[in-house]
C-alpha positions as CSV (number, residue, x, y, z in Angstrom):
1,M,-6.4,-30.3,93.4
2,L,-8.7,-28.4,95.8
3,T,-8.7,-25.4,93.5
4,L,-9.8,-27.6,90.6
5,H,-12.6,-29.1,92.7
6,I,-13.8,-25.6,93.8
7,M,-13.8,-24.4,90.2
8,N,-16.0,-27.4,89.1
9,L,-18.4,-26.6,92.0
10,R,-18.7,-23.0,90.8
11,L,-19.3,-24.1,87.2
12,L,-22.0,-26.5,88.4
13,Q,-23.5,-23.8,90.6
14,A,-23.6,-21.4,87.6
15,Y,-25.2,-24.0,85.4
16,I,-27.9,-24.8,88.0
17,S,-28.6,-21.1,88.4
18,Y,-28.9,-20.7,84.6
19,C,-31.4,-23.6,84.4
20,L,-33.5,-22.2,87.2
21,H,-33.6,-18.6,85.8
22,A,-33.8,-19.3,82.1
23,R,-37.4,-18.4,81.0
24,H,-37.4,-17.3,77.4
25,R,-37.7,-20.3,75.1
26,N,-38.4,-19.7,71.4
27,G,-38.7,-16.0,72.1
28,H,-41.8,-16.3,74.3
29,G,-42.0,-13.6,76.9
30,I,-39.8,-11.2,75.0
31,H,-42.0,-8.2,74.3
32,S,-39.6,-5.9,72.5
33,P,-40.0,-6.4,68.7
34,F,-36.3,-5.8,68.2
35,M,-35.2,-8.4,70.8
36,Y,-37.9,-10.9,69.7
37,E,-36.5,-10.7,66.1
38,F,-33.0,-11.1,67.5
39,A,-33.9,-14.2,69.6
40,R,-35.8,-15.9,66.8
41,S,-33.2,-15.2,64.1
42,V,-30.2,-16.0,66.2
43,F,-31.0,-18.6,68.7
44,F,-34.1,-20.4,67.4
45,A,-33.9,-20.3,63.6
46,P,-33.5,-23.8,62.1
47,R,-30.0,-24.7,60.9
48,K,-29.5,-24.0,57.2
49,A,-27.3,-25.9,54.8
50,G,-23.8,-24.5,54.9
51,E,-24.1,-23.3,58.5
52,A,-21.6,-24.5,61.1
53,R,-22.5,-27.6,63.1
54,C,-21.1,-26.2,66.3
55,R,-23.8,-24.1,68.1
56,Q,-21.3,-21.5,69.3
57,E,-19.9,-20.9,65.9
58,R,-23.4,-20.8,64.4
59,T,-24.5,-18.3,67.0
60,A,-21.5,-16.0,66.4
61,A,-22.1,-16.1,62.6
62,R,-25.9,-15.3,63.1
63,V,-25.1,-12.4,65.5
64,A,-22.7,-11.0,63.0
65,A,-25.3,-11.3,60.2
66,F,-27.9,-9.6,62.4
67,C,-25.5,-6.7,63.2
68,E,-24.9,-6.3,59.5
69,R,-28.6,-6.2,58.7
70,R,-29.2,-3.6,61.4
71,G,-26.1,-1.5,60.8
72,L,-24.6,-2.3,64.2
73,R,-21.0,-2.9,65.2
74,C,-20.3,-6.4,66.6
75,I,-17.5,-6.7,69.2
76,A,-16.0,-10.0,70.4
77,V,-15.0,-9.4,74.0
78,A,-11.9,-11.3,75.1
79,G,-10.5,-8.9,77.6
80,K,-10.9,-5.6,79.4
81,K,-9.5,-3.6,76.5
82,D,-12.3,-4.9,74.3
83,V,-14.9,-3.4,76.7
84,A,-13.4,0.0,76.0
85,D,-14.5,-0.3,72.3
86,F,-18.1,-1.0,73.4
87,G,-20.3,2.0,72.9
88,E,-23.6,3.2,71.3
89,G,-24.6,1.3,68.2
90,S,-22.8,-1.8,69.1
91,I,-23.3,-5.4,70.3
92,A,-20.7,-7.0,72.6
93,M,-20.4,-10.8,72.6
94,L,-18.7,-12.6,75.5
95,R,-18.1,-16.3,75.0
96,Q,-18.5,-18.5,78.1
97,P,-19.4,-15.7,80.5
98,Y,-19.6,-18.0,83.5
99,R,-15.8,-18.4,83.2
100,H,-15.2,-14.6,83.1
101,P,-17.4,-13.1,85.8
102,D,-15.4,-9.9,85.9
103,L,-15.8,-9.2,82.2
104,R,-19.5,-10.1,82.5
105,Q,-20.0,-7.6,85.3
106,L,-18.1,-4.9,83.3
107,L,-20.3,-5.4,80.3
108,E,-23.6,-5.5,82.2
109,Q,-22.7,-2.3,84.2
110,H,-21.3,-0.4,81.2
111,Q,-22.8,3.1,80.8
112,S,-23.9,2.3,77.2
113,A,-25.4,-1.2,78.0
114,R,-29.1,-1.4,77.5
115,V,-30.0,-5.0,77.1
116,A,-28.1,-8.1,78.2
117,V,-28.9,-11.6,76.9
118,D,-27.5,-14.6,78.8
119,C,-27.8,-17.9,76.8
120,R,-25.3,-19.9,78.9
121,S,-22.6,-20.2,76.2
122,W,-22.8,-16.5,75.3
123,M,-23.5,-13.2,77.0
124,I,-24.6,-10.6,74.4
125,V,-25.0,-7.0,75.5
126,F,-26.6,-4.3,73.3
127,A,-25.8,-0.7,73.3
128,V,-28.8,0.6,71.4
129,S,-30.4,3.7,72.9
130,A,-33.9,2.8,71.5
131,L,-34.1,-0.2,73.8
132,Q,-35.2,-0.2,77.5
133,K,-32.9,-1.5,80.1
134,Q,-33.6,-5.2,80.4
135,K,-31.9,-8.6,81.1
136,Y,-33.0,-11.8,79.4
137,V,-31.9,-15.3,80.3
138,V,-32.7,-17.4,77.2
139,R,-32.9,-21.1,77.3
140,T,-31.4,-22.5,74.1
């Protein structure tokens, strides 16, 4: 019972931290044209007919479409073995990063990682050499 209570406190702490640090709404404050296009087309585009109602499913589909347009490889990270597949020219997506702090840290500190985007329900890490090292906390 005590373990469950501590877990809930940690989740609450992670959510409060996210709310305090999330700055980029509608792409404002994102200066890289590549990342601005990503934020606008993935997080802030209006929902189209036929898209999933669930925000997480819609985000995953939009990231996959963005990767396809840009010729990047999209990797869904569910464990440490998936991090080994992450490399130059790819995007790694970690669902619910606040529940997987070890995977989150592995991705952020990966040698190929250039840009990390935290949007509470997803952690998306880019391995694109043209980008400067940066971390964005996007409020969706």
